[in-house]
All heavy atoms as a GROMACS GRO file, in nm:
protein
  504
    1ALA      N    1   0.029  -1.506  -0.595
    1ALA     CA    2   0.010  -1.613  -0.692
    1ALA      C    3   0.047  -1.748  -0.632
    1ALA      O    4  -0.004  -1.849  -0.674
    1ALA     CB    5   0.092  -1.587  -0.817
    2LEU      N    6   0.135  -1.747  -0.531
    2LEU     CA    7   0.178  -1.872  -0.468
    2LEU      C    8   0.088  -1.913  -0.352
    2LEU      O    9   0.107  -2.019  -0.295
    2LEU     CB   10   0.323  -1.861  -0.420
    2LEU     CG   11   0.426  -1.837  -0.529
    2LEU    CD1   12   0.564  -1.812  -0.467
    2LEU    CD2   13   0.433  -1.955  -0.624
    3GLY      N   14  -0.006  -1.828  -0.318
    3GLY     CA   15  -0.100  -1.861  -0.212
    3GLY      C   16  -0.057  -1.818  -0.073
    3GLY      O   17  -0.126  -1.846   0.023
    4ASP      N   18   0.055  -1.752  -0.061
    4ASP     CA   19   0.103  -1.706   0.069
    4ASP      C   20   0.068  -1.559   0.087
    4ASP      O   21   0.154  -1.471   0.092
    4ASP     CB   22   0.254  -1.730   0.081
    4ASP     CG   23   0.306  -1.711   0.221
    4ASP    OD1   24   0.226  -1.681   0.313
    4ASP    OD2   25   0.428  -1.725   0.241
    5THR      N   26  -0.061  -1.533   0.098
    5THR     CA   27  -0.112  -1.397   0.101
    5THR      C   28  -0.063  -1.319   0.222
    5THR      O   29  -0.033  -1.201   0.213
    5THR     CB   30  -0.266  -1.399   0.097
    5THR    OG1   31  -0.307  -1.486  -0.008
    5THR    CG2   32  -0.323  -1.263   0.069
    6LYS      N   33  -0.052  -1.385   0.337
    6LYS     CA   34  -0.008  -1.315   0.458
    6LYS      C   35   0.137  -1.268   0.446
    6LYS      O   36   0.171  -1.158   0.490
    6LYS     CB   37  -0.028  -1.403   0.580
    6LYS     CG   38  -0.175  -1.420   0.614
    6LYS     CD   39  -0.196  -1.494   0.742
    6LYS     CE   40  -0.347  -1.506   0.766
    6LYS     NZ   41  -0.378  -1.565   0.894
    7SER      N   42   0.222  -1.348   0.385
    7SER     CA   43   0.360  -1.304   0.363
    7SER      C   44   0.365  -1.190   0.262
    7SER      O   45   0.446  -1.097   0.275
    7SER     CB   46   0.447  -1.420   0.313
    7SER     OG   47   0.467  -1.513   0.416
    8ALA      N   48   0.278  -1.196   0.163
    8ALA     CA   49   0.271  -1.088   0.065
    8ALA      C   50   0.231  -0.958   0.134
    8ALA      O   51   0.289  -0.852   0.108
    8ALA     CB   52   0.171  -1.122  -0.045
    9LEU      N   53   0.135  -0.966   0.226
    9LEU     CA   54   0.091  -0.847   0.299
    9LEU      C   55   0.207  -0.789   0.380
    9LEU      O   56   0.229  -0.668   0.378
    9LEU     CB   57  -0.026  -0.880   0.391
    9LEU     CG   58  -0.078  -0.766   0.477
    9LEU    CD1   59  -0.126  -0.650   0.390
    9LEU    CD2   60  -0.189  -0.814   0.568
   10THR      N   61   0.283  -0.873   0.445
   10THR     CA   62   0.399  -0.827   0.523
   10THR      C   63   0.498  -0.755   0.434
   10THR      O   64   0.548  -0.647   0.469
   10THR     CB   65   0.467  -0.946   0.593
   10THR    OG1   66   0.374  -1.007   0.683
   10THR    CG2   67   0.588  -0.901   0.672
   11SER      N   68   0.525  -0.809   0.318
   11SER     CA   69   0.619  -0.747   0.224
   11SER      C   70   0.566  -0.614   0.172
   11SER      O   71   0.638  -0.514   0.166
   11SER     CB   72   0.646  -0.840   0.106
   11SER     OG   73   0.712  -0.956   0.150
   12TYR      N   74   0.438  -0.611   0.135
   12TYR     CA   75   0.379  -0.487   0.084
   12TYR      C   76   0.375  -0.379   0.193
   12TYR      O   77   0.399  -0.262   0.165
   12TYR     CB   78   0.239  -0.510   0.030
   12TYR     CG   79   0.235  -0.563  -0.111
   12TYR    CD1   80   0.166  -0.680  -0.142
   12TYR    CD2   81   0.298  -0.496  -0.215
   12TYR    CE1   82   0.162  -0.729  -0.271
   12TYR    CE2   83   0.294  -0.545  -0.344
   12TYR     CZ   84   0.226  -0.660  -0.372
   12TYR     OH   85   0.221  -0.708  -0.500
   13GLU      N   86   0.347  -0.418   0.317
   13GLU     CA   87   0.345  -0.320   0.425
   13GLU      C   88   0.484  -0.264   0.452
   13GLU      O   89   0.499  -0.146   0.481
   13GLU     CB   90   0.285  -0.381   0.551
   13GLU     CG   91   0.134  -0.397   0.541
   13GLU     CD   92   0.071  -0.463   0.661
   13GLU    OE1   93   0.139  -0.542   0.731
   13GLU    OE2   94  -0.049  -0.438   0.685
   14SER      N   95   0.587  -0.348   0.441
   14SER     CA   96   0.724  -0.300   0.456
   14SER      C   97   0.758  -0.200   0.346
   14SER      O   98   0.818  -0.095   0.372
   14SER     CB   99   0.823  -0.416   0.453
   14SER     OG  100   0.806  -0.499   0.564
   15SER      N  101   0.721  -0.233   0.226
   15SER     CA  102   0.743  -0.143   0.112
   15SER      C  103   0.667  -0.012   0.131
   15SER      O  104   0.718   0.096   0.102
   15SER     CB  105   0.698  -0.212  -0.017
   15SER     OG  106   0.706  -0.124  -0.126
   16LEU      N  107   0.546  -0.022   0.182
   16LEU     CA  108   0.463   0.096   0.205
   16LEU      C  109   0.531   0.192   0.304
   16LEU      O  110   0.534   0.313   0.282
   16LEU     CB  111   0.326   0.055   0.257
   16LEU     CG  112   0.226   0.166   0.286
   16LEU    CD1  113   0.196   0.246   0.161
   16LEU    CD2  114   0.098   0.107   0.344
   17LYS      N  115   0.589   0.138   0.410
   17LYS     CA  116   0.657   0.223   0.508
   17LYS      C  117   0.774   0.297   0.445
   17LYS      O  118   0.796   0.415   0.473
   17LYS     CB  119   0.706   0.138   0.626
   17LYS     CG  120   0.594   0.092   0.715
   17LYS     CD  121   0.645   0.006   0.828
   17LYS     CE  122   0.528  -0.048   0.908
   17LYS     NZ  123   0.571  -0.135   1.017
   18ILE      N  124   0.847   0.230   0.360
   18ILE     CA  125   0.960   0.294   0.291
   18ILE      C  126   0.908   0.406   0.201
   18ILE      O  127   0.960   0.516   0.200
   18ILE     CB  128   1.040   0.190   0.209
   18ILE    CG1  129   1.111   0.093   0.303
   18ILE    CG2  130   1.139   0.260   0.115
   18ILE    CD1  131   1.168  -0.029   0.234
   19ARG      N  132   0.802   0.377   0.126
   19ARG     CA  133   0.747   0.477   0.033
   19ARG      C  134   0.687   0.595   0.108
   19ARG      O  135   0.695   0.709   0.062
   19ARG     CB  136   0.646   0.412  -0.060
   19ARG     CG  137   0.716   0.313  -0.153
   19ARG     CD  138   0.621   0.254  -0.253
   19ARG     NE  139   0.680   0.147  -0.328
   19ARG     CZ  140   0.771   0.158  -0.424
   19ARG    NH1  141   0.818   0.277  -0.455
   19ARG    NH2  142   0.816   0.052  -0.487
   20GLU      N  143   0.627   0.570   0.225
   20GLU     CA  144   0.576   0.681   0.306
   20GLU      C  145   0.690   0.772   0.351
   20GLU      O  146   0.676   0.895   0.349
   20GLU     CB  147   0.500   0.628   0.428
   20GLU     CG  148   0.366   0.568   0.396
   20GLU     CD  149   0.298   0.501   0.512
   20GLU    OE1  150   0.367   0.453   0.605
   20GLU    OE2  151   0.174   0.496   0.511
   21GLU      N  152   0.800   0.712   0.391
   21GLU     CA  153   0.916   0.791   0.435
   21GLU      C  154   0.976   0.871   0.319
   21GLU      O  155   1.011   0.989   0.335
   21GLU     CB  156   1.022   0.702   0.498
   21GLU     CG  157   1.139   0.776   0.556
   21GLU     CD  158   1.104   0.874   0.668
   21GLU    OE1  159   1.008   0.848   0.743
   21GLU    OE2  160   1.173   0.976   0.680
   22LEU      N  161   0.986   0.809   0.203
   22LEU     CA  162   1.038   0.880   0.086
   22LEU      C  163   0.949   0.999   0.051
   22LEU      O  164   0.997   1.108   0.020
   22LEU     CB  165   1.050   0.785  -0.034
   22LEU     CG  166   1.161   0.682  -0.027
   22LEU    CD1  167   1.145   0.580  -0.139
   22LEU    CD2  168   1.297   0.751  -0.035
   23ARG      N  169   0.819   0.977   0.057
   23ARG     CA  170   0.724   1.085   0.026
   23ARG      C  171   0.735   1.198   0.129
   23ARG      O  172   0.731   1.315   0.095
   23ARG     CB  173   0.582   1.029   0.022
   23ARG     CG  174   0.475   1.132   0.000
   23ARG     CD  175   0.483   1.192  -0.136
   23ARG     NE  176   0.368   1.280  -0.154
   23ARG     CZ  177   0.366   1.383  -0.233
   23ARG    NH1  178   0.470   1.411  -0.306
   23ARG    NH2  179   0.259   1.457  -0.243
   24LYS      N  180   0.750   1.159   0.255
   24LYS     CA  181   0.764   1.257   0.362
   24LYS      C  182   0.888   1.344   0.342
   24LYS      O  183   0.885   1.465   0.362
   24LYS     CB  184   0.772   1.185   0.497
   24LYS     CG  185   0.783   1.274   0.617
   24LYS     CD  186   0.788   1.188   0.743
   24LYS     CE  187   0.820   1.271   0.864
   24LYS     NZ  188   0.833   1.187   0.984
   25ARG      N  189   0.997   1.282   0.299
   25ARG     CA  190   1.122   1.355   0.278
   25ARG      C  191   1.123   1.436   0.149
   25ARG      O  192   1.204   1.527   0.133
   25ARG     CB  193   1.240   1.257   0.276
   25ARG     CG  194   1.266   1.194   0.409
   25ARG     CD  195   1.382   1.101   0.401
   25ARG     NE  196   1.400   1.029   0.526
   25ARG     CZ  197   1.505   0.957   0.556
   25ARG    NH1  198   1.604   0.946   0.469
   25ARG    NH2  199   1.513   0.894   0.672
   26ASN      N  200   1.036   1.399   0.055
   26ASN     CA  201   1.030   1.465  -0.075
   26ASN      C  202   0.885   1.498  -0.111
   26ASN      O  203   0.828   1.441  -0.205
   26ASN     CB  204   1.090   1.374  -0.183
   26ASN     CG  205   1.231   1.334  -0.153
   26ASN    OD1  206   1.323   1.411  -0.173
   26ASN    ND2  207   1.250   1.212  -0.102
   27PRO      N  208   0.824   1.591  -0.038
   27PRO     CA  209   0.680   1.616  -0.057
   27PRO      C  210   0.641   1.671  -0.194
   27PRO      O  211   0.525   1.661  -0.233
   27PRO     CB  212   0.648   1.718   0.053
   27PRO     CG  213   0.778   1.781   0.087
   27PRO     CD  214   0.883   1.676   0.062
   28ASP      N  215   0.737   1.723  -0.269
   28ASP     CA  216   0.706   1.778  -0.400
   28ASP      C  217   0.727   1.680  -0.515
   28ASP      O  218   0.704   1.714  -0.631
   28ASP     CB  219   0.790   1.904  -0.427
   28ASP     CG  220   0.759   2.016  -0.328
   28ASP    OD1  221   0.641   2.025  -0.286
   28ASP    OD2  222   0.850   2.092  -0.293
   29SER      N  223   0.767   1.559  -0.483
   29SER     CA  224   0.797   1.461  -0.586
   29SER      C  225   0.670   1.388  -0.633
   29SER      O  226   0.608   1.314  -0.558
   29SER     CB  227   0.896   1.357  -0.534
   29SER     OG  228   0.911   1.252  -0.626
   30ALA      N  229   0.634   1.410  -0.757
   30ALA     CA  230   0.519   1.340  -0.815
   30ALA      C  231   0.545   1.190  -0.827
   30ALA      O  232   0.453   1.110  -0.810
   30ALA     CB  233   0.487   1.399  -0.952
   31ASP      N  234   0.669   1.153  -0.852
   31ASP     CA  235   0.703   1.010  -0.863
   31ASP      C  236   0.680   0.938  -0.730
   31ASP      O  237   0.623   0.829  -0.727
   31ASP     CB  238   0.848   0.992  -0.906
   31ASP     CG  239   0.871   1.030  -1.052
   31ASP    OD1  240   0.776   1.026  -1.131
   31ASP    OD2  241   0.986   1.064  -1.085
   32TYR      N  242   0.725   1.000  -0.621
   32TYR     CA  243   0.706   0.938  -0.490
   32TYR      C  244   0.558   0.934  -0.452
   32TYR      O  245   0.513   0.838  -0.390
   32TYR     CB  246   0.788   1.009  -0.382
   32TYR     CG  247   0.936   0.982  -0.391
   32TYR    CD1  248   1.027   1.083  -0.367
   32TYR    CD2  249   0.986   0.856  -0.424
   32TYR    CE1  250   1.164   1.061  -0.375
   32TYR    CE2  251   1.121   0.833  -0.432
   32TYR     CZ  252   1.210   0.935  -0.408
   32TYR     OH  253   1.345   0.912  -0.415
   33ALA      N  254   0.484   1.036  -0.490
   33ALA     CA  255   0.340   1.037  -0.463
   33ALA      C  256   0.271   0.923  -0.537
   33ALA      O  257   0.187   0.852  -0.481
   33ALA     CB  258   0.280   1.171  -0.503
   34ARG      N  259   0.307   0.905  -0.663
   34ARG     CA  260   0.248   0.797  -0.743
   34ARG      C  261   0.284   0.661  -0.685
   34ARG      O  262   0.199   0.574  -0.669
   34ARG     CB  263   0.294   0.806  -0.888
   34ARG     CG  264   0.232   0.698  -0.978
   34ARG     CD  265   0.309   0.675  -1.107
   34ARG     NE  266   0.442   0.628  -1.078
   34ARG     CZ  267   0.555   0.688  -1.117
   34ARG    NH1  268   0.550   0.798  -1.188
   34ARG    NH2  269   0.673   0.637  -1.087
   35ASP      N  270   0.411   0.643  -0.650
   35ASP     CA  271   0.456   0.515  -0.594
   35ASP      C  272   0.383   0.483  -0.464
   35ASP      O  273   0.346   0.368  -0.439
   35ASP     CB  274   0.607   0.518  -0.570
   35ASP     CG  275   0.688   0.521  -0.698
   35ASP    OD1  276   0.630   0.499  -0.807
   35ASP    OD2  277   0.810   0.548  -0.689
   36LEU      N  278   0.363   0.585  -0.382
   36LEU     CA  279   0.292   0.565  -0.256
   36LEU      C  280   0.147   0.525  -0.282
   36LEU      O  281   0.095   0.432  -0.220
   36LEU     CB  282   0.298   0.692  -0.172
   36LEU     CG  283   0.231   0.688  -0.036
   36LEU    CD1  284   0.290   0.577   0.051
   36LEU    CD2  285   0.244   0.823   0.034
   37SER      N  286   0.084   0.590  -0.378
   37SER     CA  287  -0.054   0.557  -0.413
   37SER      C  288  -0.066   0.412  -0.461
   37SER      O  289  -0.156   0.338  -0.420
   37SER     CB  290  -0.104   0.652  -0.521
   37SER     OG  291  -0.233   0.617  -0.562
   38VAL      N  292   0.027   0.371  -0.546
   38VAL     CA  293   0.027   0.233  -0.596
   38VAL      C  294   0.046   0.134  -0.482
   38VAL      O  295  -0.021   0.030  -0.476
   38VAL     CB  296   0.136   0.214  -0.705
   38VAL    CG1  297   0.154   0.068  -0.739
   38VAL    CG2  298   0.100   0.294  -0.829
   39SER      N  299   0.133   0.167  -0.388
   39SER     CA  300   0.156   0.078  -0.274
   39SER      C  301   0.030   0.063  -0.189
   39SER      O  302  -0.003  -0.048  -0.147
   39SER     CB  303   0.271   0.130  -0.188
   39SER     OG  304   0.393   0.118  -0.256
   40TYR      N  305  -0.038   0.174  -0.164
   40TYR     CA  306  -0.164   0.164  -0.089
   40TYR      C  307  -0.265   0.078  -0.163
   40TYR      O  308  -0.338   0.000  -0.102
   40TYR     CB  309  -0.224   0.303  -0.065
   40TYR     CG  310  -0.170   0.374   0.056
   40TYR    CD1  311  -0.105   0.496   0.045
   40TYR    CD2  312  -0.186   0.320   0.184
   40TYR    CE1  313  -0.056   0.563   0.156
   40TYR    CE2  314  -0.137   0.386   0.296
   40TYR     CZ  315  -0.073   0.507   0.281
   40TYR     OH  316  -0.025   0.573   0.391
   41ASN      N  317  -0.271   0.090  -0.293
   41ASN     CA  318  -0.362   0.007  -0.372
   41ASN      C  319  -0.328  -0.141  -0.360
   41ASN      O  320  -0.417  -0.224  -0.345
   41ASN     CB  321  -0.356   0.048  -0.520
   41ASN     CG  322  -0.475   0.127  -0.563
   41ASN    OD1  323  -0.580   0.121  -0.504
   41ASN    ND2  324  -0.457   0.203  -0.668
   42LYS      N  325  -0.200  -0.174  -0.367
   42LYS     CA  326  -0.159  -0.314  -0.359
   42LYS      C  327  -0.188  -0.372  -0.221
   42LYS      O  328  -0.233  -0.486  -0.209
   42LYS     CB  329  -0.012  -0.328  -0.395
   42LYS     CG  330   0.013  -0.305  -0.542
   42LYS     CD  331   0.155  -0.329  -0.581
   42LYS     CE  332   0.172  -0.309  -0.731
   42LYS     NZ  333   0.297  -0.361  -0.780
   43VAL      N  334  -0.165  -0.292  -0.116
   43VAL     CA  335  -0.198  -0.338   0.018
   43VAL      C  336  -0.349  -0.359   0.029
   43VAL      O  337  -0.395  -0.459   0.086
   43VAL     CB  338  -0.146  -0.237   0.124
   43VAL    CG1  339  -0.204  -0.268   0.261
   43VAL    CG2  340   0.006  -0.240   0.130
   44GLY      N  341  -0.426  -0.268  -0.028
   44GLY     CA  342  -0.572  -0.286  -0.030
   44GLY      C  343  -0.614  -0.414  -0.100
   44GLY      O  344  -0.704  -0.485  -0.054
   45ASP      N  345  -0.548  -0.445  -0.211
   45ASP     CA  346  -0.579  -0.569  -0.283
   45ASP      C  347  -0.553  -0.692  -0.197
   45ASP      O  348  -0.632  -0.788  -0.199
   45ASP     CB  349  -0.495  -0.578  -0.411
   45ASP     CG  350  -0.534  -0.477  -0.516
   45ASP    OD1  351  -0.643  -0.416  -0.506
   45ASP    OD2  352  -0.453  -0.457  -0.610
   46ILE      N  353  -0.445  -0.689  -0.121
   46ILE     CA  354  -0.413  -0.803  -0.035
   46ILE      C  355  -0.515  -0.816   0.078
   46ILE      O  356  -0.564  -0.926   0.107
   46ILE     CB  357  -0.270  -0.791   0.022
   46ILE    CG1  358  -0.166  -0.794  -0.089
   46ILE    CG2  359  -0.244  -0.901   0.125
   46ILE    CD1  360  -0.159  -0.925  -0.165
   47TYR      N  361  -0.549  -0.703   0.140
   47TYR     CA  362  -0.652  -0.708   0.245
   47TYR      C  363  -0.783  -0.762   0.188
   47TYR      O  364  -0.852  -0.842   0.253
   47TYR     CB  365  -0.676  -0.570   0.306
   47TYR     CG  366  -0.578  -0.532   0.413
   47TYR    CD1  367  -0.507  -0.413   0.405
   47TYR    CD2  368  -0.557  -0.612   0.524
   47TYR    CE1  369  -0.417  -0.376   0.504
   47TYR    CE2  370  -0.467  -0.577   0.623
   47TYR     CZ  371  -0.398  -0.458   0.613
   47TYR     OH  372  -0.310  -0.423   0.711
   48LYS      N  373  -0.817  -0.719   0.069
   48LYS     CA  374  -0.940  -0.767   0.005
   48LYS      C  375  -0.934  -0.918  -0.016
   48LYS      O  376  -1.031  -0.990   0.011
   48LYS     CB  377  -0.959  -0.695  -0.128
   48LYS     CG  378  -1.087  -0.730  -0.200
   48LYS     CD  379  -1.098  -0.644  -0.326
   48LYS     CE  380  -1.167  -0.719  -0.435
   48LYS     NZ  381  -1.164  -0.648  -0.562
   49ALA      N  382  -0.818  -0.967  -0.062
   49ALA     CA  383  -0.802  -1.112  -0.084
   49ALA      C  384  -0.813  -1.190   0.046
   49ALA      O  385  -0.857  -1.305   0.047
   49ALA     CB  386  -0.667  -1.139  -0.150
   50LEU      N  387  -0.774  -1.126   0.157
   50LEU     CA  388  -0.782  -1.190   0.288
   50LEU      C  389  -0.922  -1.178   0.349
   50LEU      O  390  -0.949  -1.233   0.455
   50LEU     CB  391  -0.680  -1.130   0.384
   50LEU     CG  392  -0.534  -1.162   0.354
   50LEU    CD1  393  -0.442  -1.077   0.441
   50LEU    CD2  394  -0.507  -1.310   0.379
   51GLY      N  395  -1.010  -1.103   0.283
   51GLY     CA  396  -1.146  -1.087   0.331
   51GLY      C  397  -1.162  -0.973   0.432
   51GLY      O  398  -1.268  -0.959   0.492
   52ASP      N  399  -1.060  -0.892   0.449
   52ASP     CA  400  -1.064  -0.779   0.542
   52ASP      C  401  -1.103  -0.654   0.465
   52ASP      O  402  -1.019  -0.570   0.432
   52ASP     CB  403  -0.928  -0.763   0.610
   52ASP     CG  404  -0.927  -0.658   0.720
   52ASP    OD1  405  -1.027  -0.583   0.732
   52ASP    OD2  406  -0.827  -0.651   0.792
   53THR      N  407  -1.231  -0.643   0.435
   53THR     CA  408  -1.278  -0.534   0.350
   53THR      C  409  -1.264  -0.397   0.416
   53THR      O  410  -1.243  -0.298   0.347
   53THR     CB  411  -1.423  -0.557   0.306
   53THR    OG1  412  -1.505  -0.576   0.422
   53THR    CG2  413  -1.434  -0.680   0.216
   54LYS      N  414  -1.274  -0.391   0.548
   54LYS     CA  415  -1.260  -0.263   0.618
   54LYS      C  416  -1.118  -0.208   0.599
   54LYS      O  417  -1.101  -0.090   0.566
   54LYS     CB  418  -1.292  -0.279   0.766
   54LYS     CG  419  -1.289  -0.150   0.843
   54LYS     CD  420  -1.331  -0.170   0.988
   54LYS     CE  421  -1.325  -0.038   1.062
   54LYS     NZ  422  -1.364  -0.053   1.202
   55SER      N  423  -1.018  -0.292   0.619
   55SER     CA  424  -0.879  -0.249   0.600
   55SER      C  425  -0.852  -0.219   0.453
   55SER      O  426  -0.776  -0.126   0.421
   55SER     CB  427  -0.782  -0.355   0.651
   55SER     OG  428  -0.793  -0.368   0.791
   56ALA      N  429  -0.912  -0.297   0.365
   56ALA     CA  430  -0.895  -0.273   0.221
   56ALA      C  431  -0.947  -0.135   0.185
   56ALA      O  432  -0.880  -0.058   0.115
   56ALA     CB  433  -0.966  -0.381   0.140
   57LEU      N  434  -1.066  -0.102   0.233
   57LEU     CA  435  -1.124   0.028   0.204
   57LEU      C  436  -1.037   0.141   0.257
   57LEU      O  437  -1.013   0.240   0.187
   57LEU     CB  438  -1.265   0.039   0.263
   57LEU     CG  439  -1.337   0.171   0.242
   57LEU    CD1  440  -1.353   0.202   0.094
   57LEU    CD2  441  -1.472   0.170   0.312
   58THR      N  442  -0.986   0.126   0.378
   58THR     CA  443  -0.898   0.228   0.436
   58THR      C  444  -0.775   0.248   0.349
   58THR      O  445  -0.734   0.361   0.323
   58THR     CB  446  -0.856   0.187   0.579
   58THR    OG1  447  -0.973   0.177   0.661
   58THR    CG2  448  -0.761   0.287   0.640
   59SER      N  449  -0.717   0.138   0.303
   59SER     CA  450  -0.598   0.147   0.218
   59SER      C  451  -0.630   0.211   0.083
   59SER      O  452  -0.556   0.297   0.036
   59SER     CB  453  -0.538   0.008   0.199
   59SER     OG  454  -0.413   0.016   0.138
   60TYR      N  455  -0.742   0.173   0.024
   60TYR     CA  456  -0.782   0.232  -0.103
   60TYR      C  457  -0.807   0.383  -0.088
   60TYR      O  458  -0.769   0.462  -0.174
   60TYR     CB  459  -0.906   0.165  -0.159
   60TYR     CG  460  -0.887   0.024  -0.208
   60TYR    CD1  461  -0.982  -0.074  -0.184
   60TYR    CD2  462  -0.772  -0.014  -0.279
   60TYR    CE1  463  -0.965  -0.204  -0.229
   60TYR    CE2  464  -0.754  -0.143  -0.325
   60TYR     CZ  465  -0.852  -0.238  -0.299
   60TYR     OH  466  -0.834  -0.366  -0.344
   61GLU      N  467  -0.870   0.421   0.022
   61GLU     CA  468  -0.896   0.563   0.046
   61GLU      C  469  -0.764   0.639   0.064
   61GLU      O  470  -0.751   0.752   0.017
   61GLU     CB  471  -0.986   0.582   0.168
   61GLU     CG  472  -1.129   0.539   0.142
   61GLU     CD  473  -1.218   0.541   0.264
   61GLU    OE1  474  -1.166   0.533   0.379
   61GLU    OE2  475  -1.339   0.550   0.246
   62SER      N  476  -0.668   0.577   0.129
   62SER     CA  477  -0.537   0.641   0.147
   62SER      C  478  -0.470   0.661   0.013
   62SER      O  479  -0.399   0.761  -0.007
   62SER     CB  480  -0.448   0.556   0.237
   62SER     OG  481  -0.499   0.553   0.368
   63SER      N  482  -0.491   0.570  -0.080
   63SER     CA  483  -0.428   0.584  -0.212
   63SER      C  484  -0.482   0.706  -0.286
   63SER      O  485  -0.413   0.763  -0.370
   63SER     CB  486  -0.445   0.458  -0.296
   63SER     OG  487  -0.574   0.450  -0.352
   64LEU      N  488  -0.603   0.745  -0.256
   64LEU     CA  489  -0.663   0.861  -0.323
   64LEU      C  490  -0.610   0.994  -0.271
   64LEU      O  491  -0.619   1.095  -0.339
   64LEU     CB  492  -0.816   0.857  -0.306
   64LEU     CG  493  -0.885   0.739  -0.371
   64LEU    CD1  494  -1.034   0.738  -0.334
   64LEU    CD2  495  -0.868   0.742  -0.522
   65LYS      N  496  -0.558   0.992  -0.150
   65LYS     CA  497  -0.504   1.115  -0.091
   65LYS      C  498  -0.375   1.150  -0.157
   65LYS      O  499  -0.329   1.256  -0.166
   65LYS     CB  500  -0.482   1.097   0.059
   65LYS     CG  501  -0.612   1.080   0.134
   65LYS     CD  502  -0.584   1.056   0.280
   65LYS     CE  503  -0.713   1.024   0.355
   65LYS     NZ  504  -0.689   0.993   0.492
   0.00000   0.00000   0.00000
């Protein structure tokens, strides 16, 4: 919302790494699976806003897994 999309991407990617690790350590947790999916979606939204549709699609597809 502040127009600093690249910083937002950095923050979302950091959050994504944490959520991936939590999911890896707790593979049976539906909450961690949902959180990871949401994070991939948000990263996809940022890539889309930056015009990087290929990376956005990859992130959106990851959210479906």
